[in-house]
C-alpha positions, 0 to 999 in steps of 0.5 A, a space after each residue: 120191722 119184726 125180726 124173724 123167729 128163730 127155730 132150732 130143729 134137732 134130730 139124728 135122722 138129719 144126718 141123711 140128706 133127704 130127711 133134712 128136707 123137712 128143715 130145708 123146706 121149713 126155711 123155704 116156707 118160712 122165709 122172712 118169718 123164720 130163721 131155721 137152724 138144723 142140728 145133725 150128727 156128723 156120723 151115725 150108725 144107720 139101720 143098714 149102713 154107717 152114715 156120714 153127714 150128707 149134703 143137700 144142694 142149695 140147702 136153705 137152712 143153716 146146718 150145724 154138725 155135732 157129735 153123737 155117741 152110741 148111735 147103734 142103740 137109739 135109746 142110749 144115744 146121746 149128744 156132746 157138749 156142742 149141742 148144749 151150747 147151741 141150746 142155751 142160745 135164745 130160740 123162739 122154738 126148739 123142735 126135737 126129732 128125738 123121742 122124749 123117753 130116750 137119753 138124747 130127748 132128755 138131754 134136749 129138754 134139760 139143756 133147753 132150760 125152759 124155752 119153747 120145746 116141741 117133740 116129734 114122736 113116732 111111738 104108736 104103741 102105749 108102753 110102760 118104760 122101765 127106769 131111767 127111760 120112764 123118768 126121762 119121759 116124765 121130765 121131758 114132757 113136763 118141760 115140753 110146750 107141745 108135741 107132734 104125732 107122726 101118725 094117727 096111731 100115735 094119737 091113739 096110743 099116747 094122746 090121752 096119757 099123762 104129760 101128753 093129753 094136756 099139751 098142744 099137739 097135732 098129727 103131722 106125718 113125714 113127707 117126700 121130695 117129689 122132685 126126686 121121687 117121681 116117675 122115671 121109666 128110663 131109669 127103671 128100665 136101666 135098673 132092670 137091664 143092670 139086674 139082667 132082666 130083659 123087657 118086656 117081661 113079667 111084672 115086677 113085685 117090689 119090696 123096699 126096707 129092712 129084711 126082718 120078720 116084722 116087715 112080713 117078708 115071709 108073708 110076701 114070698 108065700 103069696 108069690 109062691 101061691 100065685 099062678 100069674 107070672 112074676 118077677 120080684 125085686 127086694 131092696 134093703 138089707 137085714 138078717 133075713 137076706 140069706 133066707 131070701 137068697 135061699 128061696 130065690 135059688 130054689 125057684 125055677 127061672 130067673 125071677 128074683 133079685 136081692 139088692 143090698 147097700 143101696 143109698 137113699 138117693 138111688 132108691 127112686 131108680 129102684 122104685 121105678 123098676 117096680 110094677 107094684 110095691 108091697 109092704 106086708 108088715 106084720 104087727 107084733 106085741 111090741 111093734 106095728 108099722 109107724 109110717 111105711 115111708 116106702 109107700 109114700 116114696 113109691 106113690 110119688 114115683 107112680 108105683 101102685 102100692 099094696 100094704 097090710 093093715 099094720 099100724 099106720 099103713 091104712 092111713 098112709 095109703 088111704 084111697 091111693 092104693 090097696 090095703 089087705 089083711 096082714 095075716 091073710 096069705 090068700 088075700 095077698 096072693 089074690 090081690 097081687 095076682 089081680 094087679 099083675 094081670 090088670 095093667 089098667 088097674 095099676 095105672 088107676 092106682 098109680 095116678 091116685 097115689 101120685 095125687 095123694 102124695 101131692 096133697 098130703 105128703 109133699 114136703 112143702 105141705 108138711 113144712 107148712 103144717 109144722 110152722 102153723 103148729 109152731 105159731 099156735 104153740 107160741 101164741 098159746 104160751 106167750 
């Protein structure tokens, strides 16, 4: 009887339980063929809040907590010796959800000692890194057996670069748990009532994510200011523009805006279900463009019509499941949002199209199976 292949998957993102659904689903999809072990820091400083290792009910993969240092700064975050000991065991595949140009990614390649190693990268802008990060990337990719691009724009940015072009690779996005992120009108109604909003009322335009300039918050509030249709707005997240959002809300007449911070990931579906439209007006800069737009996948899974800009990966994520608008055209945003708010039947069509797209393209079983198929390919080509 052939023994199951051993897969070790490493990533600081796995501290968040919902992110670890990738490892969990790979264990489920590979049952009998793969034994999956996930490595996650016991604690990291997240973008919006400190995070201790979160449990998953009925988790299928084996979970090994380790120590991560300097997690406030991802480029210099590094793991302790427990990971080195684990990597020196014999694995059929090591999957590293760390960029190959950061210190943690370099640690994994160095400690893996020639075993099959696949990186998962989100870098969708071609950059020249200063030493030592350029040295780390060169060494890591020389040791790697392959790599996974988290989006189409990643393939465009680095697919023909030295160290990447000659290695097996595949485009596989992140996924979403459709059992957790699903339409739930009752929970959405509860959130509105908790926020002090009565129903029926004007439609709610929602935003979910970091309160930073590149996410296009100023574009969104300017579009809302220019809309003749009645609306309410719900901003869920946190960041340096929180004060600006609250000041803008205070200047408006009526009771139209809510700004909610400190929402844990497991509570996000409730807030998404309180929205009639989800907006992602991300703005491309010389150093950044949207790498995925995960809130769009989660919104579509909840049946919320989504509107996104043309920044980075957003058009590929939305596809035929929502509306894509020019990122710099404020008038288009005002008109597009206004049309949706005034057209419930159009919102219903977009809701159904978005949910269908999620089921076929972004549900975790689909994403996990694509990973395992790629690992099988890499093993076959490197045997």
